[in-house]
N, C-alpha and C positions, 0 to 999 in steps of 0.2 A: 245391644241393639245396633244395627247397622246404621252409620251416618247417612243422612238424606243425600249429602253430596256423592256418596259412592253408589247409592241406589239409582240416582237419575243422571249420573255424569255432571258435566259442566253446567247443563241446563238447570238441573236440581240444585247445584251450588249457587246459581245466580238467584234462585228463589230464596234460599237461606240468607244470602247476602242481603236482599232486599228487605226481608223481615228484620233483619239485625239493624240496618242502618236507619230504618224508620223508627226504631225505639228511642233514637236520640231526640226526636222531636217531642218527647213527652215530658221533657225536663225543662224547668224555668225557675225563676226566682222572683222576689218583689223588689220593686223599685227602691222601696224605702229601706232595703237592707244594705245599701251602700256599694261602693265601689269594689270591695273584696268579693262580694257574692256575684256581681256583674262579671268580674274576671273569671271566676269559677265556671259560669255559664259559658263564657267565651272559650275557655279551655276544653270544655266538653265538646263543643262545636268544632274546635280545631281537630280534635281526634276523629270526629265524623268526617270533616274535609280530607284527612289523611286516608281514611278508609276508602272514600270515593275516588280519591285520586290513584289509589292502588288498583281499584277495579278498572279505572280507565286505562292505566298503564299496561295491565295484563289483557286488556280487551275482553274482559269477562262476559260482556253481553253481545259479543260480535262473532261473526263466523271465523275470522282470522285470529282467534284468541290465542294467547300463549300456549303452545303445545306442551309445555311442562305440565299444564293442567290435566292432561291425559294420564299421567303418572298416578296410579291408585294410591300410593303411599303419600304423595304430595297433596292430593285431593283429599285424603282422609284427614291429614293434619290441618288443612285449611278449614275443613268442615268442623273439626273439633275446636278449632280457634274461634270461629264464628259462633259455635254453640256456647262457647264460654262467655263471650261477649254478651250474647243474647241472655244468658243466665244472669250475668252481672246486672243487666239493665231491666230485668223483669221479675227477679225473685223478690217477692214482697217483703218477707221477714228480713232478708239481709239488707235490702235497701233501708229500711226503717231503722234497724238496730245498729248496723255496722257503718252505713255510709250516709246517715244524717239527712234523710229526706222524708217527707210526709206526702201522703196522697190527699189531694184536696179537689173539690168541684172547681171547675174553671173559674177563676175570679174575673172581675171586670178588667177589660183590656187596658185601662189606664194604670192598673196596679202592675202589670207584667213588663219586664224588660224584654224588648224585642230585638236588641242588638245582637245577642248571642246567635239566634237563629239566622240572622242575616249572613254570618259567616258560613261559607260552604253552600249558600243557597243557589248559586249558578251551577255548582257541581251536582246538587241535588237534582235541580231541574234537567240537566243534561242526562243524568242517570235514569230519570223517569222516562224521558223521551226514548233512550236506548232501550229501556226495559220494554216499553210498549212495542217498539219496532221489533224486538226479538220475539215477543208473543205472537204479533201478526206473522212473523216469518215461520214460527212452528205451528201456525194454523189456529192459534188462539185469537179469534177475531175481535174479541172484546178487550179494549184497552183498559188498564187499571188506573186507579187514582189513589192518592194518599187516604188512609183511613184513620184519621186523627180522632181519638176518642174525646170525651168530655172531661175525663179525670187526667190530672197533670201531677207529676212529682215535683213538689216544691223544695229547693234546697234550703235546709234549715240549719245545718251545722257544717261550717266551712272546713273544719279540720277533718272531719270524718269524710266529707266529699272529696277532699284532696286525695284521700287513699283510693277512691274510686277512679279518679283521673289517672293516677299513677298505674293502676292495674289495667286500665283500658290502654294507656300508652305502651304498656308491656306487650299486650295482645296484638296491637296494630304494628309494632315493631317486628314481631315474630312473623307476620305476613310477608313484609319486606325481605326477611331473612330467607324465608322459604323460596321465594321467587325473586332473587336479586336482580338488579339492573346491570348494566355494563360499566357504570362509572365507580371509581374508587371512592367517591363521595356520594354514592347513590342514596344513602339514607338522608343524609343531611340536605343534598341538593334537592331531593324530591319534595322535602318539607318546604324548603326555601321557594321552590317554584309554586306551591300552593299559596304561600303568603303573597308572593307577587301577583299572582292571578287574582287572589281574593281582594287585594287592595285595589286593584284596578276594577273591579266589578261591583264592590260594595259602595253604595250612595250615601249611606248614613254616616255622618262624621264621627259619632260616638263609637260605632262599630269599628271604624278605621283606627281610632285611637286604642281601642281595647285589643285588637289583633296583635300588634307587635309585642304588647306586654304578655299576652296569653301564650305566645310562641317562643319567648326567651328561653324559658326552662326546658321547653320541648326540644329546641335546637341543641342546647347544651347536652340533654340527655342523649340525643342521637349521635352527637359527636363522640360521647363516652361509649355508646354502643359500637360505633364504627371502630373505636380504638380497642374495644374488647374483642371485636372479631379479628382485628389484626393481631392482637396477642394470641388468640386461639391458633391462628395460622403459623406464627412464629414458634409456639410451643409444639405444634404438629411436626415441626422439622427436627425438634429435639427427640421427640418420642420415637420409639422404634417397636415393631409388633411383638418382639419376643423379649421385651424388657422385663416382664413378670414371669416368663415361662418356667424359669427354674423353681421359683418359689411355689407357683401353682402346682408343679409336678411332685413336690414333696408331700408324702402322706402326712396326715395330721398325727400328732402325738397320740399314743395310746391312752385310753382312758385312765385316769388317776395317776398318770406319769408327769413328770416335770413340774409338779406343783410346788416343789421346793424352791424353784427359782425365784419366785415372787414373795416368798415369806421373809419377814424380818428375822434378824438374828435371834431375837428373844423367843421365837416360836420354833426354833429348830431343836425339837426334843430328840435326844438319842443319836444326833449326827455327829460322827467322829471327824469327818473331814471339815477343814476349814477353807473358807473363801471370802474375798471381798463382798461385802452385802450388796447384791444387785439391786434390791429393792431400795436400799438407802441411797445408792448411786443414782438411781432413776429419780428419786425425790429430790437430791440435793447436789449430786455430783456434777462435774463438768469434764470436757475433754473426751478420752477414749476409755472404753471398758472392753477388755480382750477375753474372748471365750476361746480356749484352745483344747485340742484333744487329737488322738491319733484317728486314722480312717475308720469310719463306721462307728464312732462313739456317740454319735447323735446330735453333733453340733448343728447341723442345718435344721433338724427337727426342732431343736431348741430355739433357734432364731426364728423360725416361722411361728412357734408357739408364743414367743415374746411379741412379735410384730402383730399377730391377729387377735390376741387375747385382750378382751375389753378390760381386764384387771390391771393391765400395763399401764392404762391410761390414768389411773388413780394417782400413783406417785408423780407421774410426768406432768399432770395437770397441777399438782402441788408445787413442782418446780417452776412451771409457767406462771403460776400466780393467776393474775387476772388477764393474762394475754392468751390469745387463741393458740392452740397447739396443732402442729403437723407431724405426722409419724410417716416416715418413708423408708424404702428399702432398695437394695440392689443385691441380687444373688449371683455371684460368679458361677459360671458352668464351663469347666474345661473341655467338655465334649460338645459344647454348643456351638453357636454361630460366633463370628468374629466379634460382634457387639457385646456378646455374653462374657467374653474373657479378656477384653481389651481396655486400655485406659480411655479410648474414645468412648466405648459403651458406658463405663462407669461415669465419665464426665458428663455425658449427655443425660444419663438417668438422673444423677444428683441435681444438675442444673434444671432439668424438668420439674423435679419435686420442688425445689426452692422457688423457681420462677412462676410456677403455677399458682402458688400461694402468695407470692409478692410480685405480681406482673408488672407493677410500675417500674421495676427495675431492668425490664427487658431492653429498652432503648439504650441504656447506659452499659449494660453488660455485654450485649451483642449488637453493637451499633451497625455493623455491615449487614447482619441479617435483618435487623429492623428496617434499614433503608430498602432492602430488597422487597420486604413484606408491603411497605407503604408504596412503592413505585410500581411493582408488578402485581397488580390486583388479580389478573386473570391467570397467573401461573403460581403453582405451589412453590414455596421457597425451598432451596437445597439445604441439606443438613450443614451446620457449621463446620469449618475446616478444623484441623488440629490446632493451628495457630489461634483461630478465634476462640476455641475452648480454652486454651491456656490463658489467653488474655482475659476471658470471662472470669475464670477462677481468681486471677490476680486481682480483678476489680472486686469480686465478691469478698475476698479475704480482707481488703482494705477499707471497703466503702459500704459493705452490706450492712444495714441497720434495720432489720425488719421489725414490724409491729407484732410479732408472734415468736414462738419458740419452735425449734426443730429438733427432733430426735430420729437419727438415721441408723438403720440396721444393715450392715455390709457383711454378707456371709461368703465364706470360701475364698478368702484372700489368697490362700496358697494356690488356687486354680487360675490366678491371673497369669497371662502370657504377655510378658514385656518386662520393662525394668521395674523391679518392685520398689526401688527408691522413689520412682516417680508416683507409683500408687500410694506408698506410705506418706510422702510428702503432701500429696493432695488431701488425704484424710487429716493429717496434722494441721494443715492450713484451714481446713474447715473448722476444726475444733478450736482454733485460735479466736474464733468468734464466740463471744459468750452466749450467744442465742442458739448455738448448735452444739449437740453432743452426739457421739457416735459409739454404737456397739459393733464391734468387728470380730468375726471368728476365723480361725485358720488352724491348720496343722501346726505343731510346734517347730516349723522349719527355722533354721538359724537366723535369717534376715527378720522374720517376724519376731523372734524371741528377743533379738537385739533391740528392736523398735518398741516393744510393748511390755517388756519384763518388768518395768517400773511402774506401770499403770495398774488400776484395780482389774482383777482377773479372776477366772475360775477354771478349774481343770475338770474336763467332763468325766473321765474314767473314775475320779475319786468320788463323784456325787451321783452316780447312776445305779448304785447297787440296789437301792430300795425299789427303783423303777424297773430294773431287771427281774427282781422277785416278783413285783406286781404283774409284769407281762407274763412271765413263766406260769404263775399260778392261774392267771385268766385263760391263757391259750391252752396250757397242758393240764395243770392241776384241776380245773373245772370241767374238763372234758368227760363226756358220758362214759367213755371207755375206762376212765380211771376207776369209776364206781364198779364196773364189770371186774377189773383186775383185783380190786379189794375184796370183792365177794367170792373170787374163785380160787384165790391163791393164798399160800402161807406168808408170803413176803409182802410187806406194804409197798404199795406203788409209789409213796412219797419219796422213796430214794431216788426215783427218776428225776423229779424236780430239784432234789438237793444237789444231785450230781451236776445238773445243767447250771444251777446258781454258782456253784463252787468253780465251775470251769470257765464261766463267761468273761472274767478279767475286765469287765466294764465296757466291752465292745458290744454295742446294741446290734449291729449288723450280724455278728457271730451268733447271737441269741435267737435272732429271728430265723436264720438259716437252720440253726440246731433244732428249734421247735418245729420247723417244717419236715425234718428228718423224723422226729418222733411222731408227728401226726401221720406221716406214711407208714410208720410202724403200726400205729393204731388201725389204720385202714387195712393192714395185713394181718391183724389179730396176733401180734407179737405178744409173748409172755413178758413178765417183768424182767426176768433174766435176759431175754433178747432185747429188750429195749434199753437195758443197762449197758449191754455190749455195744448198742448203737451210740450211746453218749460216750463210751469209752473210745470208740473207734473215731470219734470226731476230733481232729487236731485243733489245738488251742490257738493257732495263728490263722489268720484269714487266708493267706496264700495256700497254706497247707489244707485248709478246709475246702478251698476251691478245687484243688487237685482231688481231694476225697469225693466231692460232688460229682466231678467228671467221671471218676471211676465207678461211682455208685449207679450210673445210668446203665440200663440193660445194653448188652453188647450188640444187639441187633440194631440198636438206634445210634451207634457211635458215628456211623458215616453222616447221617442226617445232622446230628449235633455239631460235627466238625464242619460241615459245609455252612450251616446256619451261623455259627460263631465266627467263622472266617469272613462271611460276607458283612456281618455287622461291624466286626473289627476294622475290616478294610474300609468300609464307608466312614466310620468314625475317625480312622487314622487319616484319611485323605480329606477331612474336614467338609464333608458333603452335608450341607445344611438341611436338605430335604429329609433326611432319615429314612428309615426302612419302614414302609407302611405295612401293616398287617395284610392288607388286600393283595398287594403285589407278591408278598411271600406266599400267600396262600395259592396263587396261580403257579408260582414256581414249584411249590411243593406238589399241586396236582399233576404237574408234568414229570414228577419224579426226580426233581432237582437235576435234570439232565441238559447240560449246556449244548450238546450236539443234536438235540432234538429239533426237528423242524416244524413243531406244532405251531400253527399260526396263532397270532394274537386273538383273545377271545373277549366277549362281553360277559355280563353277569346280570341276572335279573335282581332288580333292586330288593325283592322280597327275599331272595336267597343270600344276599350279601351278609347279613347279620349272622345267619347260621354257619356260613362257610368260614367266616373270621373267627367266630366263637370256637368252632372246631380247631382252627389253627392255633388259637391261644391255648386251648387245652392240650393240643399236641406238643407245644413247646414246654409245658410243664413236664411232661414225661420224657422228652427228648433232649432237654438242655440243662437238666440237673437243678433247675430253679434259678440259673444265672441270668435269665432274661424275663422281661415282664412287658405288658402292653400298657402304654400311656396314651391319654388322649391326644390326637393329632392336632386339633384346634385349640389353641391357647388363647384365652380372652384377657385383655387388659381390664383392670378395675375401671368401671365407668368413670370417665373424665371429661372435661370440656372439650378436648382435641382428640380423643381416641374413640372409635367406633369399631364394632365387631365387623369382620370381613367374612361374608358368606360366600365369597367367589371361589373358595378352594374345594367345594363339595364336588365329587366326581360322579355322583349318582346320575344314571341315565334320565331320571325324571326328578328334578329338584323339587317339584311340587309335591311329590309323594315321599321325599327323603324324611326318614323318621328324625334324624338329627335336626334338620332345619325346622321341620314342623314342631319339634320339641323346643327349639329356640323360640319359636314364635309363641309358645304357650307359657314360657316362663319369663319372669323378669330378671333372672339371673343365670344367663347362659353360660357363664364361666364356671358354673358349678357342675356341668356335666362331666361324667367320668367315662373312661373307655369301656367299663363294663356295661354301661347302658347302650353305647354305641360302638361295638367292637370294629365295624366296618370303617370307623374313622379314628383309627388308633394306629400308633407306631410302636415298633419293637425297640426296646432299649435295655441296656444293662441295668441290673438292679442296683448297682452302685458304681462310682468311677473306679473303685479299687479292682473291679473285675476287668475293666479294660486295661488298667496298669498291669494286672497279672498277665494278661494276654499279650502285652507288649514286650514281654521278654522273649526272645527268639526261641530259647530252648524249650519253652512251654509247648510249641507246635510239635515238639518231638515226642510228646507223651501219647501213649498207645490209644486212648480214646479220641485224639484229635487227628488220627491218620486218615487220609483220603485215598481210597484205592481206585476210585474212578479216574481213568486217565484222561477222559474227556472233560473233567470239570475244570473250568477256568474262572476265577472269581471276578475278574473284570468283565468278562462277557456275561456272566450271571447278573452282575449289578446293572449293566446297561440294558440287558434283555428285560429285566424287571422294570427298569425306568421307562423303556418303551411301552410295556404293558400298561403301566399306570397312565402314561400319557395317552394311550389308545382309549382308556376309560374317560379320561378328561375331555379328549376330543369329541367323543360321542355326545357329550353334554355341552360342547362349546364353553367350558368352564375356564380352561387354560390352554395356551398354545404351548406345544413344544418347539422352542425357538432357537436352539442352540445345537451345534454338532460337536461341542466340546467333549461331552461324554463318550461319544463314539470314537473320537480320536485317539483316546487312551487305549483302544483295542488294537492300534497298528503295531504289529510285530508279534501279537499273540498268534497261537496256532490257528492255522486257516480253518480247519475243521470246527473250530469253536466260533470263529468270527463269521463264517457264512450264515449260520442260523440267525445270527443277530441282524445281519444285513437283510435277510429275508423278512425278519420282524419289521425293520424299518420300512421295507416295501408295503407290508400290510398297513403300517401306521399312515403311510403317504396316500394309500387308497382312500383314506377318509379326509385327508388334509386338501387334496387337490380340487380345485373349482372346476366345475363342468364347463364354464365358459371358455376354457383354454381349448376345448376340443372342437368347437363350432367355428373358430376363427379360420383356420386353414389346415390343409391336409398334412403339412409338414408337422404342425403342432400336434395334431392327433396321433400320428405315427409315433411320436416320441413318448406320448404319455399314455397311449392306449393300454399297455400292460397294467397300469395301476387302475384302470376302470373295470377291466374284465374280472368278475369274481372267479371265473374258472381258470384264470391264468395262473401258471405255476411261479408264483413270486420268489420261490426259493431256487430258481434256475441259476446256473452258474454264470450265465452271461449278465443277467440283471445284477447279481451280486457284484460282478466285476465293475459295472457301470456305477453302482452306488460307491464302491471303494475309490473309484477315480474322482468322482465329484466331492467326496469327503477329504481327498487328499491323503489317503492312507498308502504311503509310498511302499512300505515293507509288504502290505497285503496286496498291492498291485503287482509288485515283482513276482511275488509267489504265484498270483493268479494268472499272470499274463502267459505263462508257459502253459496253462490248462485250458485257457479260452482260445478258440479258433481265431487267430488274428487275421483280420481281413487285410488284403493288399490294397494299395491306393485304388479308389478312394478309401481312406481310413476309418469311415463312419462305422460304429458298432452296428450289429444286426438289429438292435432294439431302437436305434436312434439314426436320424439322417444327418446328425452332426458329427464331425471329426473328434476323435478321442482327445485331442489337445484342447478343443473348445470346452468339452465337458470338464477338462482339469482346470481350465481357465476360468469359466463363468458359472460353472455348476448350474446349467440352465435349468434342470428339474428342481433341485433343492432351492435355489434362489427364487423361483417363481412361487415356492410354496413358503417362502421365509423360513425355511428350516435351517439353512446354513447361511452364514454370511458370504459376501463376494469371495469367490475362492482365492483371489490373489491376496486378500487381507491376511490369510495365514501363510506360513512359508511354503507356498506351492511351487518355488523355483526348483526344488528338489524333485518333485513328481514331474514337472515339465522337462527338466534336463534329462530324466531317465527316458521318458517317452521319446524325446527327440533322439536320443542315442539308440533307440530301437527302430529308427527309421520312419517315424511319423512326420509328415512333412509340414513345416510351418506355413508354406505357400498354397496349401490345398484350398481351392475355391469351393465354397458351399453357400447355401442360403440359410441365413440364421432365423430365429423365431420371429423376428420383426420383418421377415420377407426381404431382407437386404443381402445382396451378394457381397461376400467378404472372405477373409481368410483368418486362421488362428493368429497370424502375426499382426494383421491389422486390428484384430479384437484386443490383442495385448496392448497395442499403442493407444487405442481408444481409452482403455482402462487406465493407462498411465497418464494420458492427457487429462482426463477428469481429476485424478489424484494430484497431479502436479498443480492444477489450477486451484485447488484447495490447499496448497502447501502451508499456508499461514493458520489453518484451521485445526483444532484439536484432533479431528478424524485422521489427519495426516501424520500418523506416527512415523518416526524415523525407520522403524522395523519394517512398515508397510511399504515406504518408498524404496527401501533397500531392496526388498523382495521383488519389487517392480523391475528395478535395475539389473538385478541378477538374472531375472527371467529373460529380459531383453538381451543380455549377453549370451544366454544359452541359445536363444533363437538365432542370433547373428552367426554364432559359431556353427550352426547347423543349417546354414544356407538361406536364412530369411532375406527377402528382397531389400535392397538398400535405397532404391530409387522409386519415385513415384508411389510412395507408401500410403499417403492419404490425399484427398483432394486438396489442392493448393500448397502442398508441401512436397518438393521435388526429391529431397534426400533426408535420410534418417539423422544426418548431422544437423540440418536445419530444424527438424522436429525437437531434437534434444536441446538445442540453443534456446528455442522458444519455451520448451517445457521448464527447463532449469531457471529461466529468468522469472517464472511465476513464483518461485519459493523465496520468501521474504527472509530477513535476517533472523537470526536466533540459533538454537542448537541444531535444527535441521540443516541449515546451510553450512554450518561448521563441520558436520560429520559426513556430509555427501561428496566432497571433492574426491576422496579415494575411490568411492564406488564409481563415480562418473569417470574418472581417469581410467579405470580398468575397462569400462565399456567402450570408451572412445579408442583405446588401444586395440580392443578386439575389432572394432569396426575399421580401423586403419589397416590392421593385418589383413582382414578379409578383403579390403580394397585392393591391397597389394597382390593377393593370390588371385583375384579376379582379373586384374590388369595383366598378370603373367600369363594366365589361361588365354586371355584374349590376344595377347601378342603371339603366343605359341600357335594358336589356330589360324591367325591371319598369315603366317609366314610359312607354314608347313604345307606341301603338296597334298591334295585331296587323297591321293592313293597311298601315301606314305605316313605312318603314324610314329615316325621317329622324332625325337626332341630336336627342336630348331634352335640354332645359336641366335644369340641377341644381335640385333640390327646395329650396324655401325653408324657413326655420325652423318656419313654422306647419305646412306639409305634413309635415315631418319629425316634428314633435311629434304630429300625428294618426296617422301610421303607427306610432309608438311606442306610442301609447295603445291602438290597435286590436290590436297584437300582445299586448300585456299582458293584454287582456281575453279573448283567445283562447288564452293559454298553456296553460291546463288541458287544452284539446282537442288541442293540437299535440303531435306526436311530436319530441322534441328531436333524436333521432338522425337523422331524416329532414328536419329543418328547420334546417340550419346558419346561424349568424349571421356575416355578412361585415362586417368593420370597415374603413371608410374614412374616419374621422374623425367619422362619425354612423352609428348603426345603421340599416341599410337592410335590410328584410326582404322578400326577394322573394316568398315564399309568402303573406304578409299582404296584399300589393297584389294578388295574383291571386285571392284569395277572393271579392270582389264580382263578378268575371266569371262565377264559377260560378252565382251567383244570377240574374244576367242571362240566362245560357243556359237555365236552368230556367224562367224566365218566358216566353222566347220559344217554348220547346216546348210549354207549356200554352196558349199564345194560339193557335198553330197547330193544336193538337188540336181546338178548338172548331169548326173548318171541316172536320173529317174525320169519317169513319164511325166508329160506336162500336166496331167490331171493330178498326180502326186505332188508336182512342183507347186501347183495353184493351192492344193491343201496345205502344203507345208508353208507357203506364204501367208495363208490365212491364219 
């Protein structure tokens, strides 16, 4: 049934609130029952006052109510809380049996205690007035009054009624948590304000005495509640979204397998292998238990089985005795994110498990994090640093005395990336605490063998023979086709299973892949002899088996298999955390895996997504030899105090109709969804890490099945193109913004015929990202961005791709394209833009306005700027920028540098960024940038640099800059000398003669200086600059006699002309 608050909005919520709060007035007690019962009555009405104060704070009955109430999710939660309070105060059987009250006719007034209802009376009166005003406002003309009945609930059992008070306090606190205020002490301060206001408004002395006593426990409870909230925020900084991804992605153990692991030694009938009794260690052991085995032997499956199996709790509870038990885990994943394979990830995950259960240790273990949580209430705390994590573990090792027991399962230690000594020491330090024990698994690499060879242990390959037999009989032996073979041939098909068991060698992954090959034979109706040959052809070692699987793929699919494996291998090797999604691979596959294709980015109907992705998964089975699989893209953390599922990663065009999100809404366990139910929300992964390790050998790519004959295929371009396709789908739904050019920058230097289609896809993507407001501002802006608005525009044009490459800083691509693009002469603005090319390289006006790329100069753009300058693009070209200001590329560079230098003490001002600015300035100066009157109020570039460098404070930046600054100043000085020499030469050479003029001697220089001084009062200083070259040489002073000579020639010629011409000449 839909809650009333959702059906009628905030107005309906107000009605539910009124009905709820009026129920408090039906409770009372007898005077003769004494102080304890009076105190209970007062506590009840304190909760009522808190409710009324909350309604007043959120302006529930007013037009300017808190707009968070418009959120359907919040409104639904509030409605449920109010309904729960209503149920508590009105359900007859519960009130009588559980909470110790009885329903009586209204007794004589002299027997009733009236002090309780006096608490909150002023708030209740204000609420009724506001409610009546609201009804009048919404055209309900009749005001309402309280409808107190004749029957009252009388408090008869104080202990039971205390339970009711506690449950009411829980629900009223939840309301404050749903709509918190601004103060860090909001919960405590809001109740304190109620107490102060009530003390001032209550006239009855008895009630005034009761009120502080009734609120003492409540204030303490609210302080604990606030502390619990702070603990949640601190834990949230330790938690990371992919913390349980690896464990969740591991398939559950096959039925009837691994049951031996928890059996006591006395129940191991017929077992030839010996191992340290794991069940007994869980019951009474301490320290570390080591599970080891080679790749594919089932270690991770066993660890997940032990962690999730309820039977594991029985021996552990016996170890914990009467103390509570916490079971935690961390599964390393060498192909995952940095947190999944680093010491930082292990430390955060283990601390999260420990401190979530023992949160009182948070302030001591992570004092700086705790201080940040307590002081910055409106900002989520940052994850603790490496130093903080190390200090926390040192504290936990020495001072952690929990009131419970912990058993931790750490899987895949061999996949750890970092110093193994650090990880092993961390595990040993944990186990030094008698309250903690650890089960760790790894391959038997040397460092793990040295560290754990003397602890209790088991060897996987020695113990999985029975499990392998069980799996083979279930998958192959019980298949219907085995009965067909038994009935149709002279040879028993049992020989097939016997061969598989004999050849398995304890490696479960080999068995799984071998059984798949046999099932393919069943589908092809192979005979027993043919199936036996299949088994005989299977190599016993995993790597040889992988080669066999590649060769078994139909030759016509080799090209597609090679491209797909190359793409996924490159993504994993480059540590891309996003992974390869099924939907983007499906788009690439639909286009024939052609990197040179100019097919624009496309959308997909949400109803067709599942079918297309299911078909893609099926195609992978036939084209990749079973080495790849589809896994759920969305991983869910186990529900906890600080972790909530994030639905913001759905790409569907209509999230309201997305089957996955709707499925989440219908189930209480969203983390149980599998990719087979929602293939459109899955990723493509290797079936095992050993497949990646196999492909990591360079010689593997020389195998015939992995040869790629397509000359246009480029794996980097394919990955970036698919990334743009996925981003295009996200942008359609406003689910995620594609906010980095980093992926595109890796294409610089790749073949141009492969890069151009990717740049065209970028233009397609921008056509969705650009905001229409940019086009109505001014014509300049419109002419720059209009190609992205027009659906009919050819976004794959060479000129547009060239502009994209310039803004992205793709130097090598620009060099290749510049010869192909018709280069305009000054003004150097590209045909598609009113801005000079240097400005696009500097500021990326298109990409920055869309927040696609960072400020161009943040990346090493000085290389691109230097190349463009060397090609004749002017740094002093005047143009109007997108802000409508008249400027030049040189001036824009200086402005960018000015902003960066002024922030020199901030983290954003990295040395590489400032160094890039300085190098760019040096290139501009070398290619003729103006050195004088560069910015308003700054006469020279030297003055600009003096002011700019003065803003950089002490520290590493200032220590490393002098060399770059000295190089720039030397370039400016050299340019000054060249300019002075040019000025000197032009001032002394006759106009008609272009020969080089010798330097002026001292006497001529003195005469020039004297002439300048005599005319200084007539000259305009601003228009007659002085150029210093070791002697003051004034170009304007040398040219003045030429004007007198010219006037004399005009007068002489006029004597031979007519008077009319003379008068015209004079005028």
